[in-house]
C-alpha positions as a Markdown table, in Angstrom:
| # | Residue | x | y | z |
|---|---|---|---|---|
| 1 | Met | -0.1 | 0.4 | 0.5 |
| 2 | Ser | 0.9 | 3.5 | -0.4 |
| 3 | Lys | 1.6 | 6.1 | 2.2 |
| 4 | Val | 0.5 | 9.4 | 2.9 |
| 5 | Arg | 2.0 | 12.7 | 4.6 |
| 6 | Val | -0.8 | 14.2 | 7.0 |
| 7 | Lys | 0.2 | 17.7 | 8.8 |
| 8 | Leu | -2.0 | 19.4 | 11.5 |
| 9 | Val | -2.2 | 22.5 | 10.2 |
| 10 | Lys | -5.1 | 23.9 | 11.8 |
| 11 | Ser | -5.7 | 23.9 | 15.8 |
| 12 | Ile | -8.5 | 21.9 | 16.7 |
| 13 | Ile | -9.8 | 23.6 | 19.6 |
| 14 | Gly | -13.7 | 24.9 | 19.5 |
| 15 | Cys | -14.2 | 22.1 | 17.2 |
| 16 | Pro | -16.9 | 18.8 | 17.8 |
| 17 | Glu | -15.7 | 16.2 | 19.8 |
| 18 | Arg | -16.2 | 13.6 | 17.3 |
| 19 | Gln | -13.7 | 15.5 | 15.4 |
| 20 | Lys | -10.7 | 15.7 | 17.8 |
| 21 | Ala | -11.3 | 12.3 | 18.2 |
| 22 | Thr | -10.6 | 11.7 | 14.5 |
| 23 | Val | -7.1 | 13.9 | 15.1 |
| 24 | Lys | -6.1 | 11.6 | 17.6 |
| 25 | Ala | -7.0 | 8.8 | 15.8 |
| 26 | Leu | -4.1 | 9.8 | 12.7 |
| 27 | Gly | -1.9 | 10.0 | 15.8 |
| 28 | Leu | -1.8 | 13.9 | 15.2 |
| 29 | His | -1.1 | 16.2 | 18.7 |
| 30 | Arg | 0.1 | 19.1 | 18.2 |
| 31 | Met | 0.3 | 22.0 | 15.5 |
| 32 | Asn | 2.6 | 21.1 | 12.9 |
| 33 | Ser | 2.7 | 17.5 | 13.9 |
| 34 | Thr | 3.5 | 15.3 | 11.1 |
| 35 | Val | 2.0 | 12.0 | 10.4 |
| 36 | Glu | 3.1 | 9.2 | 8.3 |
| 37 | Val | -0.3 | 6.6 | 7.9 |
| 38 | Glu | -1.5 | 3.7 | 5.3 |
| 39 | Ala | -3.6 | 5.3 | 2.1 |
| 40 | Asn | -5.6 | 2.3 | 3.0 |
| 41 | Pro | -9.9 | 3.1 | 2.8 |
| 42 | Gln | -10.6 | 3.2 | 7.0 |
| 43 | Met | -7.6 | 6.0 | 7.2 |
| 44 | Leu | -9.0 | 8.4 | 4.3 |
| 45 | Gly | -12.5 | 8.2 | 5.7 |
| 46 | Met | -10.4 | 9.5 | 8.7 |
| 47 | Ile | -8.6 | 11.9 | 6.4 |
| 48 | Arg | -11.4 | 13.0 | 4.6 |
| 49 | Lys | -13.3 | 14.0 | 7.6 |
| 50 | Val | -11.1 | 16.7 | 8.2 |
| 51 | Ser | -10.0 | 18.2 | 5.0 |
| 52 | His | -10.2 | 21.7 | 6.6 |
| 53 | Leu | -8.1 | 20.6 | 9.9 |
| 54 | Val | -4.9 | 18.6 | 7.7 |
| 55 | Ser | -2.7 | 19.3 | 4.8 |
| 56 | Val | -2.1 | 15.6 | 2.9 |
| 57 | Glu | 0.6 | 14.4 | 1.2 |
| 58 | Glu | 0.9 | 11.8 | -1.1 |
| 59 | Leu | 4.5 | 9.4 | -0.6 |
């Protein structure tokens, strides 16, 4: 599988709890933190739900 690099570029302060939980599940903890995750349907769906908070780069 391919990987994608996900970076948290906006704060989760003021976001609904579901979006905060999704960001935490992706492994992002603070602003400008970056993780590399597998590009499987589950991860892509989570990224899509918080796309306004993160930037995505294919590897």
